[in-house]
C-alpha positions, 0 to 999 in steps of 0.5 A: 500500499502507498504510504501517506508521504506518497499520497502527500507528494501526489497532492502537492504535485496536483496543487502545482499543476493547477497553476495552468500551463502552456503547450510543450513543443514535443506534446503538440497535437498533430495540427501544431506539428504540421504547422511547424513542419510546413514552416520548415518546408518553406525554409527548405524551398528558400534554401533550394532557390538560393542554390539555384541562384548560385549555380546560375551565377557560377555557370558562365564563368566556370564554363569559360574557365573550363574551356580554356583549361581543356583547349589544346596547346596555345598558338603563338598568338595566344601565347602573347596573351597568356599573362592576361589569361592567367590574370582572368583565370585567377579572378574566376573560381576554380573548378575545385572551389566550385565542386567544394561549394556544391558538395557542401550545399548538397550535404546540407540539403541531404540532411533536411529532405528525402527525395521521392520517386517524383524527385520532389523533396519529402521530409520523414518524421515520427515519434516513438511513444512509450506509455507505462500506466496504472488503472484502479478501475475498469476503463474500456481502453487501458491506455486512453480510457474514455468510459468506465465499465462495470466491475468484473465478477470474481476478478480483482479491479485494476490493471498495470502494463506498458504499450508503444502502440501510440508510436507514429511515423510519416512524411511530408511531400513538397510538390510542384507549383500550380501557377502561383499556388503551392502543393503539398501532401502528408501521410502518417500512421501509428500502431493503434489499429488493434491487436492480432488474435495471438497469445501475446497479441497485446504487445503487437500493435497493428498499423493504422492510417492516421492522416493522408491528404494533399493541399493546394495553397494559394495566397488566400485560398486553399484546397484540402482533400484526404483523411484529416481531423474534421472541421468541427471543434478542432481543439484538443487538450495538451497531453503527451499520453493521448496522441493516438486519441486525445484525452477527454474523448467522450468526456467533453472533447469532440474528435474524429478523423474522416475523409473530406474535401474542404476549402479554406478562405482567408476573409480578412487580415491586418493588425486586428488578426486574421479571419478565416472561413473553412467549409467542406463535405465529409464521409458520413460516418455514423459510428455504428460499425461492427466491432466484433471482427475485422472487415475487408471492405467498408460496410454500408451502414446508417451514414452511407445509406443516407446517400449524402455527405456530412457538411461542416463549416467553421469560422475563426478569428486568430492572431499569432505572436512570436512565441514564449514570453511574447505578446498574447496569441489567441484564437476563437472559432465557431463551427457546425455539423449536419448529416443524416443516418438511415436505419430500419426505424427511419431517418435520424438527423445528426447535427451539432454546434461548437465554440472553441477558444485558445489564448496564450499570454506569456507563461500562461494559457487557457483553451477549450471547447463547448458543444451541443448536439444530437446523434453525433456519437462518432465524434465522441459525444453521447457516450457512444449512444444515440441521444442528445448531449451537451458538454465541453472541456477547458484547460489551463497551462503554465510554462514554468521554464522553456523546458517544463510545462504544467497543464490541467483541465476538466471535461464533461459530457451530459445526456439529456432529453430522456423522453425521446431517448432511453440511453443507459448512461447519463454523464461522463466526467473527467479531470486531468493534470500532467507535467511535461519536461523536454530534455531536448527538442527531440526527447521529452517525458510526461507524468499524467493523472486522469480521473474518469467518472461514468454515471449510469442512469441506474446504479452506482457511479463508476470511477477510474484513477489513471496514472501514466508515465510517458516517454517520447522521442521525435525524429 
C-alpha cells in the first residue's frame, strides 16, 4: 500500500499543476506539428532557390574557365596573351572551389529532405512513444480510457502494463507549383489499429492510417482533400499520453478523423488578426460499425445509406505572436455539423454546434471548447449512444521554464432529453493534470493523472484513477 508520504507528494504535485500551463513543443498535437513542419518546408524551398541562384551565377564563368583549361596547346598568338589569360583565370573560381561549394550545399540539403520518386523533396518524421500506466478501475481502453465499465465478477479491479502502440511515423511531400499556388501532401501512421488474435497479441500493435491528404495553397485560398481531423471543434487538450486519441474523448472533447474535401478562405487580415472561413463535405460516418471482427471492405451502414455527405463549416478569428514570453496569441472559432443516418426505424438527423477558444499570454494559457448536438456519437459525444448531449472541456497551462510545462483541465459530456431517448448512461466526467519536461527538442517525458467518472442512469457511479508515465522521442 502507498504510504501517506506518497499520497502527500501526489497532492502537492496536483496543487502545483493547477497553476495552468502552456503547450510543450514535443506535446503538440498533430495540427501544431504540421504547422511547424510546413514552416520548415518553406525554409527548405528558400534554401533550394538560393542554390539555384548560385549555380546560375557560377555557370558562365566556370564554363569559360573550363574551356580554356581543356583547349589544346596555345598558338603563338595566344601565347602573347597568356599573362592576361592567367590574370583572368585567377579572378574566376576554380573548379575545385565550385565542386567544394556544391558538395557542401548538397550535404546540407541531404540532411533536411528525402527525395521521392517524383524527385520532389519529402521530409520524414515520427515519434516513438512509450506509455507505462496504472488503472484502479475498469476503463474500456487501458491506455486512453474514455468510459468506465462495470466491475468484473470474481476478478480483482485494476490493471498495470506498458505499450508503444501510440508510436507514429509519416512524411511530408513538397510538390510542384500550380501557377502561383503551392502543393504539398502528408501521410502518417501509428500502431493503434488493434491487436492480432495471438497469445501475446497485446504487445503487437497493428498499423493504422492516421492522416493522408494533399493541399493546394494559394495566397488566400486553399484546397484540402484526404483523411484529416474534421472541421468541427478542432481543439484538443495538451497531453503527451494521448496522441493516438486525445484525452477527454467522450468526456467533452469532440474528435474524429474522416475523409473530406474542404476549402479554406482567408476573409480578412491585418493588425486585428486574421479571419478565416473553412467549409467542406465529409464521409457520413455514423459510428455504428461492427466491432466484433475485422472487415475487409467498408460496410454500408446508417451514414452511407443516407446517400449524402456530412457538411461542416467553421469560422475563426486568430492572431499569432512570436512565441514564449511574447505578446498574447489567441484564436476563437465557431463550427457546425449536419448529416443524416438511415436505419430500419427511419431517418435520424445528426447535427451539432461548437465554440472553441485558445489564448496564450506569456507563461500562461487557457483553451477549450463547448458543444451541443444530437446523434453525433462518432465524434465522441453521447457516450457512444444515440441521444442528445451537451458538454465541453477547458484547460489551463503554465510554462514554468522553456523546458517544463504544467497542464490541467476538466471535461464533461451530459445526456439529456430522456423522454425521446432511453440511453443506459447519463454522464461522463474527467479531470486531468500533467507535467511535461523536454530534455531536448527531440526527447521529452510526462507524468499524467486522469480521473474518469461514468454515471449510469441506474446504478452506482463508476470511477477510474489513471496514472501514466510517458517518454517520447521525435525524429
